[in-house]
C-alpha angles and dihedrals in degrees: 000000000000123000138168132181129212122193127192115247094219132057128234130035116349140186106238122195117189126187111197117160097196130006140053139295127208113190123192122187109206121192095209097044116116103187133026123248131192121191118194114200139177128172090226120094094194137015135060098320093047089048092052092051091049091046094049113120134200134206132187131194112175109306092344113099121183129188122185124192110196123234117265117242123275117287101026119146113210111202115203147131090300093056121250124341121193106219122210097337091161116209104359126184138165115230122177095334093314129106119233121196114189089343094308119121112235102205113221092020120246092350092085093055116099115250118217137180120257123260113244122199121200113195130189118191135187114241114275095033127135125224135202129187127190120182148131100233104000123137123205131203114187120192116193135017118312123194098216129002135187121186127184123173139140100218103359127119125224123210115174133170100214142341138174095214126014134185114181132173125175134151105212103359130101123245114211124174128176098204136001113191100181124003140358133185110178127170126178130162102208102357130097123250118210130176109181097193125017124184099151134114103241135031133175117182122176131170133157103211103356130096125253123214130174135165112202124199131217089260093060118106143170128037131337120196116190122172135171132166101209105357133092119262116207118177111177124191093009101115090110091054132085098251132190110183135156144158124192101211108006140058131288115207128184 
């Protein structure tokens, strides 16, 4: 096991930015908390995942707190709850039953690549804090209300209780939010987008093959834009809003 702890140098709400290529993040907003804490953990004591945790660095400027976990080397398989993820394999091709990475034949296919445990980040934030995550295949669960949130991941999922302003971009991951109180901009290629309660003033929701579902409240205002190529679009409680919604090959329900 390898574990490191990072504490913010200032008290009160912070803006936390976390770069985690592969793994998972669990964020808890605690009303009584004074300073923020981030714990990085992997079950491995040695190897690429342990090295990445040990080489993680932090930087703080006022209330802005940044933590960067470096990429693992080429040809590492990260085994976790989402199955296996090949991290940073470079230019990979399959030729005659062999696997080539950057032109080099890997005999026996993926079996020769080292398998490592995922990196897990546990984050505790004071109330009123903001949070940003950038990763390749990093999932995020956020418990409690966050002021502003930015989420960028290729295949990671986002599941958040509540946020004032959210910007989320993912390729194949899902975006699920319990409540948005001001503004949301969410883009996914093949993942679903769901906002269970929306009482904000601006929403832009776009996906290619995923479904879009949003429940607006009477307190919501302004414009809602929801577009999907082949997924369903369902906007409930939005008749009092200015709505632009379309789906090329599926249903639109209001």
